[in-house]
Every structure is written in structure tokens, then in C-alpha cells.
Biotite code that builds the C-alpha atoms (Angstrom):
import biotite.structure as struc

atoms = struc.array([
    struc.Atom([3.938, -7.541, 15.401], chain_id="A", res_id=1, res_name="MET", atom_name="CA", element="C"),
    struc.Atom([3.649, -6.111, 12.148], chain_id="A", res_id=2, res_name="SER", atom_name="CA", element="C"),
    struc.Atom([0.180, -7.414, 10.905], chain_id="A", res_id=3, res_name="LEU", atom_name="CA", element="C"),
    struc.Atom([-2.686, -5.463, 11.725], chain_id="A", res_id=4, res_name="HIS", atom_name="CA", element="C"),
    struc.Atom([-5.930, -3.679, 10.519], chain_id="A", res_id=5, res_name="THR", atom_name="CA", element="C"),
    struc.Atom([-5.120, -0.223, 9.854], chain_id="A", res_id=6, res_name="PRO", atom_name="CA", element="C"),
    struc.Atom([-7.523, 2.129, 11.990], chain_id="A", res_id=7, res_name="GLY", atom_name="CA", element="C"),
    struc.Atom([-8.065, -0.674, 14.550], chain_id="A", res_id=8, res_name="LEU", atom_name="CA", element="C"),
    struc.Atom([-4.474, -0.755, 15.933], chain_id="A", res_id=9, res_name="GLU", atom_name="CA", element="C"),
    struc.Atom([-5.728, 1.220, 19.092], chain_id="A", res_id=10, res_name="HIS", atom_name="CA", element="C"),
    struc.Atom([-8.560, -1.274, 19.537], chain_id="A", res_id=11, res_name="ARG", atom_name="CA", element="C"),
    struc.Atom([-6.093, -4.324, 19.288], chain_id="A", res_id=12, res_name="HIS", atom_name="CA", element="C"),
    struc.Atom([-3.136, -2.897, 20.764], chain_id="A", res_id=13, res_name="ALA", atom_name="CA", element="C"),
    struc.Atom([-3.506, -4.806, 24.163], chain_id="A", res_id=14, res_name="GLY", atom_name="CA", element="C"),
    struc.Atom([-4.179, -8.067, 22.824], chain_id="A", res_id=15, res_name="LEU", atom_name="CA", element="C"),
    struc.Atom([-2.095, -11.325, 23.446], chain_id="A", res_id=16, res_name="GLU", atom_name="CA", element="C"),
    struc.Atom([0.047, -11.991, 20.281], chain_id="A", res_id=17, res_name="ALA", atom_name="CA", element="C"),
    struc.Atom([-2.239, -15.149, 19.680], chain_id="A", res_id=18, res_name="LEU", atom_name="CA", element="C"),
    struc.Atom([-5.547, -13.559, 20.602], chain_id="A", res_id=19, res_name="SER", atom_name="CA", element="C"),
    struc.Atom([-7.824, -13.260, 17.834], chain_id="A", res_id=20, res_name="SER", atom_name="CA", element="C"),
    struc.Atom([-8.623, -9.958, 16.090], chain_id="A", res_id=21, res_name="ARG", atom_name="CA", element="C"),
    struc.Atom([-12.136, -8.992, 15.105], chain_id="A", res_id=22, res_name="TYR", atom_name="CA", element="C"),
    struc.Atom([-12.862, -6.584, 12.814], chain_id="A", res_id=23, res_name="VAL", atom_name="CA", element="C"),
    struc.Atom([-16.413, -5.061, 12.272], chain_id="A", res_id=24, res_name="ASN", atom_name="CA", element="C"),
    struc.Atom([-16.122, -3.896, 8.611], chain_id="A", res_id=25, res_name="CYS", atom_name="CA", element="C"),
    struc.Atom([-18.682, -1.475, 8.848], chain_id="A", res_id=26, res_name="ASP", atom_name="CA", element="C"),
    struc.Atom([-16.405, 0.542, 11.137], chain_id="A", res_id=27, res_name="GLU", atom_name="CA", element="C"),
    struc.Atom([-13.710, 0.956, 8.397], chain_id="A", res_id=28, res_name="LEU", atom_name="CA", element="C"),
    struc.Atom([-13.888, 3.412, 6.067], chain_id="A", res_id=29, res_name="PRO", atom_name="CA", element="C"),
    struc.Atom([-13.866, 3.143, 2.468], chain_id="A", res_id=30, res_name="TRP", atom_name="CA", element="C"),
    struc.Atom([-10.501, 4.702, 1.100], chain_id="A", res_id=31, res_name="THR", atom_name="CA", element="C"),
    struc.Atom([-10.363, 5.984, -2.377], chain_id="A", res_id=32, res_name="PRO", atom_name="CA", element="C"),
    struc.Atom([-7.541, 4.576, -4.977], chain_id="A", res_id=33, res_name="THR", atom_name="CA", element="C"),
    struc.Atom([-6.136, 6.640, -7.301], chain_id="A", res_id=34, res_name="PRO", atom_name="CA", element="C"),
    struc.Atom([-8.446, 4.770, -9.913], chain_id="A", res_id=35, res_name="TYR", atom_name="CA", element="C"),
    struc.Atom([-11.899, 6.736, -10.287], chain_id="A", res_id=36, res_name="PRO", atom_name="CA", element="C"),
    struc.Atom([-14.683, 4.511, -8.760], chain_id="A", res_id=37, res_name="GLY", atom_name="CA", element="C"),
    struc.Atom([-12.544, 1.959, -6.858], chain_id="A", res_id=38, res_name="VAL", atom_name="CA", element="C"),
    struc.Atom([-12.166, 1.914, -2.942], chain_id="A", res_id=39, res_name="SER", atom_name="CA", element="C"),
    struc.Atom([-11.022, -0.096, -0.590], chain_id="A", res_id=40, res_name="VAL", atom_name="CA", element="C"),
    struc.Atom([-11.068, -1.241, 3.134], chain_id="A", res_id=41, res_name="LYS", atom_name="CA", element="C"),
    struc.Atom([-7.964, -3.089, 4.267], chain_id="A", res_id=42, res_name="VAL", atom_name="CA", element="C"),
    struc.Atom([-8.616, -5.842, 6.446], chain_id="A", res_id=43, res_name="LEU", atom_name="CA", element="C"),
    struc.Atom([-5.233, -6.765, 7.369], chain_id="A", res_id=44, res_name="VAL", atom_name="CA", element="C"),
    struc.Atom([-1.918, -6.017, 6.240], chain_id="A", res_id=45, res_name="HIS", atom_name="CA", element="C"),
    struc.Atom([1.904, -6.776, 7.242], chain_id="A", res_id=46, res_name="ASP", atom_name="CA", element="C"),
    struc.Atom([4.050, -4.033, 5.827], chain_id="A", res_id=47, res_name="PRO", atom_name="CA", element="C"),
    struc.Atom([7.143, -6.234, 6.428], chain_id="A", res_id=48, res_name="ASP", atom_name="CA", element="C"),
    struc.Atom([5.612, -9.024, 3.901], chain_id="A", res_id=49, res_name="THR", atom_name="CA", element="C"),
    struc.Atom([3.269, -6.961, 1.690], chain_id="A", res_id=50, res_name="GLY", atom_name="CA", element="C"),
    struc.Atom([0.546, -9.522, 2.410], chain_id="A", res_id=51, res_name="LEU", atom_name="CA", element="C"),
    struc.Atom([-3.034, -7.568, 2.476], chain_id="A", res_id=52, res_name="GLN", atom_name="CA", element="C"),
    struc.Atom([-6.597, -8.968, 2.542], chain_id="A", res_id=53, res_name="THR", atom_name="CA", element="C"),
    struc.Atom([-8.676, -6.363, 1.064], chain_id="A", res_id=54, res_name="VAL", atom_name="CA", element="C"),
    struc.Atom([-12.172, -5.368, 0.543], chain_id="A", res_id=55, res_name="LEU", atom_name="CA", element="C"),
    struc.Atom([-12.631, -3.721, -2.881], chain_id="A", res_id=56, res_name="THR", atom_name="CA", element="C"),
    struc.Atom([-15.589, -1.800, -4.105], chain_id="A", res_id=57, res_name="ARG", atom_name="CA", element="C"),
    struc.Atom([-15.733, -0.695, -7.968], chain_id="A", res_id=58, res_name="MET", atom_name="CA", element="C"),
    struc.Atom([-18.486, 1.345, -9.172], chain_id="A", res_id=59, res_name="ASP", atom_name="CA", element="C"),
    struc.Atom([-20.287, 0.487, -12.213], chain_id="A", res_id=60, res_name="PRO", atom_name="CA", element="C"),
    struc.Atom([-17.948, 1.006, -15.206], chain_id="A", res_id=61, res_name="GLY", atom_name="CA", element="C"),
    struc.Atom([-14.603, 1.321, -12.928], chain_id="A", res_id=62, res_name="ALA", atom_name="CA", element="C"),
    struc.Atom([-11.583, 0.187, -13.849], chain_id="A", res_id=63, res_name="VAL", atom_name="CA", element="C"),
    struc.Atom([-8.477, -1.246, -12.395], chain_id="A", res_id=64, res_name="LEU", atom_name="CA", element="C"),
    struc.Atom([-5.875, -0.367, -14.943], chain_id="A", res_id=65, res_name="PRO", atom_name="CA", element="C"),
    struc.Atom([-2.967, -2.749, -16.134], chain_id="A", res_id=66, res_name="ASP", atom_name="CA", element="C"),
    struc.Atom([-1.236, -4.569, -13.298], chain_id="A", res_id=67, res_name="HIS", atom_name="CA", element="C"),
    struc.Atom([0.812, -7.414, -12.407], chain_id="A", res_id=68, res_name="GLU", atom_name="CA", element="C"),
    struc.Atom([0.066, -9.991, -9.674], chain_id="A", res_id=69, res_name="HIS", atom_name="CA", element="C"),
    struc.Atom([3.742, -9.952, -7.985], chain_id="A", res_id=70, res_name="VAL", atom_name="CA", element="C"),
    struc.Atom([2.802, -13.087, -6.177], chain_id="A", res_id=71, res_name="ALA", atom_name="CA", element="C"),
    struc.Atom([-0.355, -15.274, -6.125], chain_id="A", res_id=72, res_name="LEU", atom_name="CA", element="C"),
    struc.Atom([-3.783, -12.963, -5.994], chain_id="A", res_id=73, res_name="GLU", atom_name="CA", element="C"),
    struc.Atom([-7.172, -14.548, -5.032], chain_id="A", res_id=74, res_name="GLN", atom_name="CA", element="C"),
    struc.Atom([-10.463, -13.024, -5.637], chain_id="A", res_id=75, res_name="SER", atom_name="CA", element="C"),
    struc.Atom([-13.786, -13.800, -4.478], chain_id="A", res_id=76, res_name="TRP", atom_name="CA", element="C"),
    struc.Atom([-16.601, -11.505, -5.959], chain_id="A", res_id=77, res_name="VAL", atom_name="CA", element="C"),
    struc.Atom([-19.200, -10.875, -3.403], chain_id="A", res_id=78, res_name="LEU", atom_name="CA", element="C"),
    struc.Atom([-21.675, -8.750, -5.599], chain_id="A", res_id=79, res_name="GLU", atom_name="CA", element="C"),
    struc.Atom([-21.670, -8.215, -9.486], chain_id="A", res_id=80, res_name="GLY", atom_name="CA", element="C"),
    struc.Atom([-18.689, -9.277, -11.683], chain_id="A", res_id=81, res_name="SER", atom_name="CA", element="C"),
    struc.Atom([-14.966, -8.655, -12.539], chain_id="A", res_id=82, res_name="LEU", atom_name="CA", element="C"),
    struc.Atom([-14.227, -9.167, -16.315], chain_id="A", res_id=83, res_name="VAL", atom_name="CA", element="C"),
    struc.Atom([-10.747, -8.811, -18.109], chain_id="A", res_id=84, res_name="ASP", atom_name="CA", element="C"),
    struc.Atom([-9.294, -10.306, -21.649], chain_id="A", res_id=85, res_name="GLN", atom_name="CA", element="C"),
    struc.Atom([-9.627, -13.872, -20.266], chain_id="A", res_id=86, res_name="GLU", atom_name="CA", element="C"),
    struc.Atom([-13.264, -13.891, -19.115], chain_id="A", res_id=87, res_name="GLY", atom_name="CA", element="C"),
    struc.Atom([-15.342, -13.158, -16.041], chain_id="A", res_id=88, res_name="GLU", atom_name="CA", element="C"),
    struc.Atom([-16.085, -14.023, -12.567], chain_id="A", res_id=89, res_name="VAL", atom_name="CA", element="C"),
    struc.Atom([-19.608, -13.459, -11.178], chain_id="A", res_id=90, res_name="THR", atom_name="CA", element="C"),
    struc.Atom([-20.994, -13.094, -7.934], chain_id="A", res_id=91, res_name="ALA", atom_name="CA", element="C"),
    struc.Atom([-20.380, -15.956, -5.482], chain_id="A", res_id=92, res_name="GLY", atom_name="CA", element="C"),
    struc.Atom([-17.062, -17.193, -7.601], chain_id="A", res_id=93, res_name="ASN", atom_name="CA", element="C"),
    struc.Atom([-13.605, -17.089, -7.229], chain_id="A", res_id=94, res_name="PHE", atom_name="CA", element="C"),
    struc.Atom([-10.674, -16.587, -9.188], chain_id="A", res_id=95, res_name="VAL", atom_name="CA", element="C"),
    struc.Atom([-7.164, -16.715, -8.285], chain_id="A", res_id=96, res_name="TRP", atom_name="CA", element="C"),
    struc.Atom([-4.267, -15.904, -10.581], chain_id="A", res_id=97, res_name="ARG", atom_name="CA", element="C"),
    struc.Atom([-0.461, -17.286, -10.604], chain_id="A", res_id=98, res_name="PRO", atom_name="CA", element="C"),
    struc.Atom([2.593, -14.737, -9.905], chain_id="A", res_id=99, res_name="ALA", atom_name="CA", element="C"),
    struc.Atom([3.615, -12.948, -12.581], chain_id="A", res_id=100, res_name="GLY", atom_name="CA", element="C"),
    struc.Atom([0.061, -12.552, -14.335], chain_id="A", res_id=101, res_name="SER", atom_name="CA", element="C"),
    struc.Atom([-0.980, -9.105, -15.710], chain_id="A", res_id=102, res_name="ARG", atom_name="CA", element="C"),
    struc.Atom([-4.211, -7.882, -16.940], chain_id="A", res_id=103, res_name="HIS", atom_name="CA", element="C"),
    struc.Atom([-6.806, -4.873, -16.562], chain_id="A", res_id=104, res_name="ALA", atom_name="CA", element="C"),
    struc.Atom([-9.897, -5.616, -15.101], chain_id="A", res_id=105, res_name="ALA", atom_name="CA", element="C"),
    struc.Atom([-13.254, -3.878, -15.042], chain_id="A", res_id=106, res_name="HIS", atom_name="CA", element="C"),
    struc.Atom([-16.503, -4.029, -13.288], chain_id="A", res_id=107, res_name="ALA", atom_name="CA", element="C"),
    struc.Atom([-19.145, -3.075, -16.151], chain_id="A", res_id=108, res_name="PRO", atom_name="CA", element="C"),
    struc.Atom([-22.063, -3.369, -13.382], chain_id="A", res_id=109, res_name="GLN", atom_name="CA", element="C"),
    struc.Atom([-19.881, -2.855, -10.473], chain_id="A", res_id=110, res_name="GLY", atom_name="CA", element="C"),
    struc.Atom([-18.113, -5.264, -7.784], chain_id="A", res_id=111, res_name="ALA", atom_name="CA", element="C"),
    struc.Atom([-17.547, -6.397, -4.416], chain_id="A", res_id=112, res_name="LEU", atom_name="CA", element="C"),
    struc.Atom([-14.594, -8.344, -4.106], chain_id="A", res_id=113, res_name="VAL", atom_name="CA", element="C"),
    struc.Atom([-12.497, -10.004, -1.163], chain_id="A", res_id=114, res_name="LEU", atom_name="CA", element="C"),
    struc.Atom([-8.834, -9.786, -2.544], chain_id="A", res_id=115, res_name="GLY", atom_name="CA", element="C"),
    struc.Atom([-5.868, -11.573, -0.699], chain_id="A", res_id=116, res_name="ILE", atom_name="CA", element="C"),
    struc.Atom([-2.677, -10.742, -2.185], chain_id="A", res_id=117, res_name="PHE", atom_name="CA", element="C"),
    struc.Atom([0.951, -12.029, -0.761], chain_id="A", res_id=118, res_name="HIS", atom_name="CA", element="C"),
    struc.Atom([2.612, -9.042, -2.001], chain_id="A", res_id=119, res_name="LYS", atom_name="CA", element="C"),
    struc.Atom([1.338, -5.691, -3.792], chain_id="A", res_id=120, res_name="PRO", atom_name="CA", element="C"),
    struc.Atom([0.112, -5.657, -7.211], chain_id="A", res_id=121, res_name="ASN", atom_name="CA", element="C"),
    struc.Atom([2.734, -3.690, -9.734], chain_id="A", res_id=122, res_name="ARG", atom_name="CA", element="C"),
    struc.Atom([0.561, -1.282, -11.898], chain_id="A", res_id=123, res_name="PHE", atom_name="CA", element="C"),
    struc.Atom([1.755, 0.059, -15.414], chain_id="A", res_id=124, res_name="PHE", atom_name="CA", element="C"),
    struc.Atom([0.945, 3.732, -16.899], chain_id="A", res_id=125, res_name="GLY", atom_name="CA", element="C"),
])
């Protein structure tokens, strides 16, 4: 099975194919991205399809530069807010974007976001 939680493969290795995979998010390290002030914890990833569920932490003022959502993107803002040219999604609220949508997102006050991606984003610039 290619679906896994990076860094926890050893813990999940002996499980039956249909067993639940429990993830203690505190045990996963924050991984820096190429974008200053943005780090992630990948909760589940399928390298065969590109599917990912990702916890993203953005420091105040951090920016995710211009990118395209190649497939459906879903984001639940847990803390702070995300702002783009179309509006703002605040803590406790949800936004989804259709395949082909393109934007840059910033977190003026910082943000913690749970994102579900069916394919990886395509970044520009």
C-alpha cells in the first residue's frame, strides 16, 4: 500500500491492510517549506495519486506564493486566517477551491490550516 504517514511507516508496517492508522500529530516534526514562515506536517500521503492531508503552520505575515490547485483543494482554518484576492477564511471556517483555481494566500496574523489535496499544487515563479 502506498498510502502512508511520512515518518510513521515503522509504526504502521505490521498492521493489516484494513486496520486504522492512528497518528499522534505531536510526534510528527514541523517540516520547513521553501516559503519563509511556512511549515507542514504531512498526516497522510499517497505518492501514487498525489493525495495528501497536510497540517500547515504559517507565521504572521507568511505567504504561499502564486499557485494552482491542480485538483480539488479543501482547507479548514483551525487558527488565525487565510487571505487571498477573493476574500478571507477565519478560524473555525472552511474554504474549498475547484481544480484549476489559482491564487496566492497570506496569513496576516498567522494561521494553522488542515488542507486536503487530491493532487499536489503547482507553484509559479
